[in-house]
C-alpha positions as CSV (number, residue, x, y, z in Angstrom):
1,I,-56.9,186.3,23.3
2,T,-58.5,185.3,26.7
3,R,-61.2,183.4,24.6
4,I,-61.5,181.6,21.3
5,N,-63.7,179.0,19.6
6,I,-65.3,178.3,16.2
7,L,-67.4,181.5,16.4
8,I,-65.5,184.1,18.6
9,A,-62.0,185.7,19.8
10,H,-61.9,187.5,23.1
11,F,-59.3,189.9,23.6
12,D,-58.1,191.7,26.7
13,F,-57.3,195.2,26.7
14,S,-58.5,198.2,28.5
15,F,-61.9,197.6,26.7
16,K,-64.1,195.1,25.4
17,F,-63.1,193.8,21.7
18,W,-64.0,190.3,19.8
19,Y,-64.0,189.2,16.4
20,R,-66.5,187.1,15.5
21,F,-66.1,185.0,12.5
22,K,-69.2,185.3,10.8
23,H,-70.1,182.3,8.4
24,A,-71.3,183.2,4.7
25,L,-72.3,180.2,2.4
26,D,-68.6,178.6,2.8
27,N,-66.4,182.0,3.5
28,V,-65.5,182.5,7.1
29,Y,-64.7,186.2,7.7
30,C,-64.0,188.4,10.7
31,L,-66.6,190.7,12.6
32,P,-64.6,193.3,14.5
33,S,-66.9,194.0,17.4
34,F,-66.8,196.8,20.0
35,E,-68.4,197.5,23.4
36,V,-69.9,201.8,23.6
37,N,-71.4,203.1,26.5
38,D,-74.4,205.5,24.5
39,I,-74.8,203.5,20.8
40,N,-77.1,206.7,20.3
41,K,-74.2,208.5,20.3
42,V,-72.9,206.2,17.4
43,I,-75.6,206.2,15.2
44,E,-75.6,210.2,15.7
45,K,-71.9,210.0,14.6
46,L,-72.1,207.4,11.6
47,K,-75.1,209.5,10.1
48,I,-72.0,212.9,10.3
49,L,-69.8,210.3,8.8
50,D,-72.0,209.6,6.0
51,R,-71.3,205.7,7.4
52,E,-73.8,203.2,5.7
53,I,-75.4,201.3,8.6
54,V,-75.4,197.9,7.1
55,F,-77.1,195.7,10.3
56,P,-79.7,197.9,11.3
57,L,-80.0,198.6,15.4
58,T,-81.6,195.0,17.3
59,K,-81.8,194.0,20.5
60,I,-80.1,190.7,20.9
61,G,-79.9,189.1,24.4
62,D,-79.2,192.1,27.3
63,N,-77.6,194.4,24.1
64,W,-78.2,196.6,21.1
65,V,-76.3,195.5,18.2
66,L,-75.7,197.2,14.6
67,E,-73.2,196.8,11.9
68,F,-72.1,199.7,9.6
69,K,-69.5,200.0,6.7
70,D,-65.9,201.7,7.3
71,T,-64.6,203.6,5.1
72,E,-62.8,200.6,3.7
73,G,-65.5,198.7,3.3
74,N,-65.2,196.4,6.4
75,D,-68.6,195.6,8.0
76,I,-67.7,196.6,12.2
77,E,-70.1,195.7,15.1
78,V,-70.9,197.7,17.8
79,Y,-72.9,197.1,20.9
80,S,-74.1,198.4,24.3
81,K,-75.2,197.1,26.8
82,I,-79.4,197.3,27.0
83,N,-79.3,199.6,30.2
84,N,-76.9,202.1,28.5
85,M,-79.1,203.0,26.2
């Protein structure tokens, strides 16, 4: 872990991976977050795999962000730099 605080933990692999700690009422849970080069390709793949997008594509800062449900019901966040779109 290269950075951690009350909101995030950053793991330094050969790619960017974050756990974002989401606070919902009294519950805290981890949201895996991956950076991708082309978020439009991710959206296409999610449609093919019939995965539910639970947080629609949204501009947050200098990123495009969305969340989807994986096959086990976990929320996964995917983001891409705006200039990569």
